[in-house]
Structure formats: structure tokens, C-alpha cells
C-alpha positions, -999 to +999 in steps of 0.1 A: +623+156-825+589+154-809+583+124-787+559+099-803+536+075-785+526+042-799+489+035-802+492+001-786+508+014-754+481+040-750+454+014-752+471-008-726+475+021-702+438+030-705+427-005-700+448-008-668+434+023-654+398+011-662+406-021-644+418-002-613+387+019-613+364-011-616+383-029-588+380+001-565+344+005-573+337-032-567+357-030-534+336+000-523+304-016-533+313-048-514+323-028-483+290-009-485+271-041-489+288-056-459+281-025-438+245-025-449+242-062-440+257-055-406+233-026-400+204-048-410+214-075-385+219-049-358+184-035-365+169-070-365+186-077-331+173-043-317+138-050-329+139-085-314+151-071-281+124-044-281+097-070-288+110-093-260+112-063-235+076-053-245+064-089-239+081-091-206+066-057-195+032-068-206+034-101-188+046-082-156+017-058-159-007-087-163+007-103-132+006-071-113-030-066-124-039-101-112-021-096-079-038-062-074-072-077-082-065-106-059-054-083-031-084-061-037-107-092-034-088-104-003-087-071+015-110-043+003-093-018+026-057-007+021-036-021+049-007-001+063+006-033+078+021-044+044+056-032+038+057-003+015+089+013+002+073+047+003+072+045+041+109+041+045+124+071+063+158+086+060+180+110+079+166+129+109+131+115+106+143+079+107+165+087+138+136+104+156+111+077+148+134+049+159+143+068+190+107+073+200+098+037+195+128+024+214+120+049+241+085+034+243+101-001+247+124+013+274+094+027+292+075-006+291+105-026+303+113-001+330+077-003+343+080-041+346+111-039+368+107-007+387+078-021+408+101-048+422+115-023+447+082-009+459+062-040+466+068-041+503+061-004+508+029-006+488+017-036+508+024-017+540+006+013+527-026-006+518-023-035+543-027-060+516+002-085+516-020-112+502-026-093+470+009-080+464+016-105+436-012-089+415+008-057+411+030-076+387+006-103+375-021-076+366+003-060+341+011-093+324-025-103+324-034-072+302-004-077+280-009-114+272-047-109+266-044-080+241-012-086+220-030-103+192-059-079+192-037-049+188-020-065+158-053-069+140-065-034+149-033-018+136-036-036+103-071-022+097-068+013+112-031+020+106+000+018+129+003+055+138-029+063+156-033+029+171+002+033+186-007+067+200-039+051+214-018+025+231+005+051+246-025+071+259-040+039+275-007+031+292-004+067+305-039+066+318-032+034+337+000+050+351-019+080+363-045+056+379-018+038+397-001+070+409-034+083+424-046+049+437-059+049+473-065+012+476-050-020+464-078-030+440-076+003+423-038+000+419-043-035+405-069-022+380-045+005+369-018-021+364-041-041+341-049-010+321-011-004+319-007-039+305-033-033+278-014-003+266+019-021+270+007-049+248+000-023+221+035-007+224+053-040+225+035-053+194+037-022+172+072-009+181+090-036+161+064-034+133+070+003+129+108-001+130+105-027+102+083-005+080+104+027+083+138+012+078+156-004+048+169-039+048+204-027+053+196-007+084+173-031+102+200-052+118+214-021+134+180-009+146+170-043+160+203-047+178+193-018+201+162-037+214+180-061+237+202-032+248+170-013+258+156-043+277+189-049+295+193-012+305+157-011+318+162-043+338+193-029+355+179+006+361+144-004+371+150-016+407+176+011+413+152+039+402+123+023+421+144+021+453+155+057+450+119+069+445+106+048+474+134+059+497+137+096+490+105+107+472+074+085+470+066+051+455+040+070+434+067+086+413+074+051+399+042+058+379+044+095+375+077+091+356+058+074+328+038+106+322+071+125+318+083+100+292+049+101+274+050+138+271+084+135+253+076+105+231+042+115+216+053+148+199+084+132+184+065+102+172+038+122+155+063+144+138+086+117+125+061+089+115+036+099+089+024+068+070-004+066+045-039+065+060-056+031+052-085+034+028-121+025+036-150+039+055-155+036+092-181+009+088-159-011+064-131-011+090-155-021+117-167-051+096-132-063+093-127-066+130-130-102+143-150-095+175-158-132+181-122-144+177-109-115+198-134-123+226-124-160+226-087-151+226-090-126+255-113-148+276-091-179+272-059-161+281-075-144+311-090-176+324-058-195+320-037-169+338-063-166+366-064-203+370-026-205+373-025-175+397-054-187+419-040-223+420-008-210+436-019-183+459-056-182+468-071-216+459-057-251+459-054-270+427-081-294+438-106-266+445-137-260+423-124-226+411-092-241+397-109-271+382-135-250+365-113-224+349-089-247+332-116-267+313-134-235+304-101-222+290-098-253+268-135-252+257-133-215+248-104-224+224-123-253+208-140-231+182-106-218+171-090-251+163-109-276+142-130-253+120-108-233+097-115-217+063-096-191+043-112-157+042-104-121+034-110-111+070-081-110+094-086-130+125-071-122+159-049-151+154-038-140+119-002-136+131-001-174+134-021-184+104-039-165+076-074-178+083-105-171+103-120-194+128-157-200+130-181-223+148 
């Protein structure tokens, strides 16, 4: 007999299947709705993040624009003295640049100590025992008087060529000392050496700071005391050997040999950006009055201290005159200060100019 199905059971089965379909559809729709809500929330968060980042960037750009305008107003000429990450060197160029600057420091330190062994021979040569102290004092006179001046000049004209100018001045003074045929000429050469030495001592550490990263600076700066110590030990020994076996003049000729090695290496390895501005703009930035007061006050002070010990008594008119003049020449530098975009010769101590 054929199997018969009851009408009621068919209706029940169809309604159950419809319920299952409706439930699955509702489950899918709720899941889709939840996913769409989640995507909306994510899009809202992304849009909020983009808006915040745009606002932060715009505020940074505004601040940078204000700083650039302020720096342009403060200094119309681009200064190479400010630290610029683009000047940082790596690899061989960094090694050569640091080597050349440290060799310059070694040369200056050696020149200060190498003359200790030749003082008596030089005095015998020129019959001037009363002026023998000026062989050493003349060098420090030029160094103390021009340290601040070279710092200002390098900020305006750039470190590289000002450093080379200092090396040339030092070598010219060394040649003058080596060829000197009298004690006054030798002392004058020592003063010129001091002027160039002030340049080298001032700019060497500046250049090492500008070409090195923060991580490598401690290693580089740790070599400076090693260089000074090595020069202090070798100076009298080398000077004594020259004076005994060759000639005391080779204590100055040796500087020319070092200079011929240093300058090409330095020019090749150190290539900073050239400061912007015309020649006349740079000249206008120089503080001639402040530099003149600085040099004159330092020279008079050192001369007074030197003459008061050796040639004149402390109660003499020369000693009494120079010390008050030293103080009076500094008076315009102290009480009258006003901020300015010009860089004074004392700018390493305070960012202001000094006027009468």
C-alpha cells in the first residue's frame, strides 16, 4: 500500500523549516549589523585620529614658521655656528675631520711646551736674557686677546675658512719665528702664533661638535686631554733634541710640516654649508667696537701683570696707569646692555650687545 502523509504533519514541518530560515536570516542580519557598527566605529576613530594628527602638524608648522621668522629677524644671515644635523659626518670623512682638528690641537699644545727647552739657547743667541719671558708670554697674549673675536667671526663667515685662516696665521708666525734674527722679531712672531692659536683652540671643539652625533661626542672629546697630555710630555723632549742636535729654529719649522699635512685633510673632510648673505651684510654684523674693547682690555691687563713683575715695580706709573685703563675700557661693556640681533664679541657669555 502506498504510504500516506497526513496534512497536519506536513503543515507542521513546513512551519518549522520557515522558523529555522527566519532565525538564520535574523542571526545573519544581526551579525551584519554588528559588523557594520564596528566598522563605523573604527572609521570614526580613524577620522578622529587623522584630524588630530593634521591639527598637530599644522600647529607644528605654525610654530616652525614663527621660529623661522624670529630667527630671520634675529639674524638675517645664515649661521654655520648653529648645530645642523646635515653637517654630521660618518665613516672616513668623520675620522679624517676629527683627526685633522685633534692634530691642530696637538700642534698648538706642542708649540706651548716645546719652547721650554730652547729659552736659554735663544737668550744666548740674541743676548737678551731680560726678554726671555716674552717668548712664552707673547704667545698667550695673542691667544687671550683674540679667542672671543674668532668665535664671533666664525659664526658670521663660517667655520671652515675661518679655521683655515687661523692655521695660515699660525704658520706665518711660526715661519717668522724660525727666520728671526733678533729677539723683538721673535717675540712678534710668537704673538702672531698666539693669534692663530686662539683661532684653532676656539674652533676645533666647535667643529668636532658640529660634525659628530650625540653618541660619538664623548668618545671624540675624550681624545682632547690625551692630546694635551701627549704634547706636554713630548714638547720639552723634542725641543731639547732639536736644540742639541739640529737647531732651535726647527722647533718652529716643524709647525710648517704639520700644517702641510693638516690643511688638505681638513679641506677634503669638512664641507659645511656656506653662510648666506653678502659681503657687506657680514661686515655689518661684526662688532668692531666690542672687539676693540675686548682686545685692548686683555692686552693692557696682561702687560700690566707682566711689567709689574719683570720691568716695572707695582708702584711705578706704568703699572698704576695700565690697570685703571683696563677697568675703564671694560666699563662700556658692563652696565649698558640691550638685546639685539647682532652678535657681540662677548656673545659666548651672554646673548646681547654692549653699547655706550
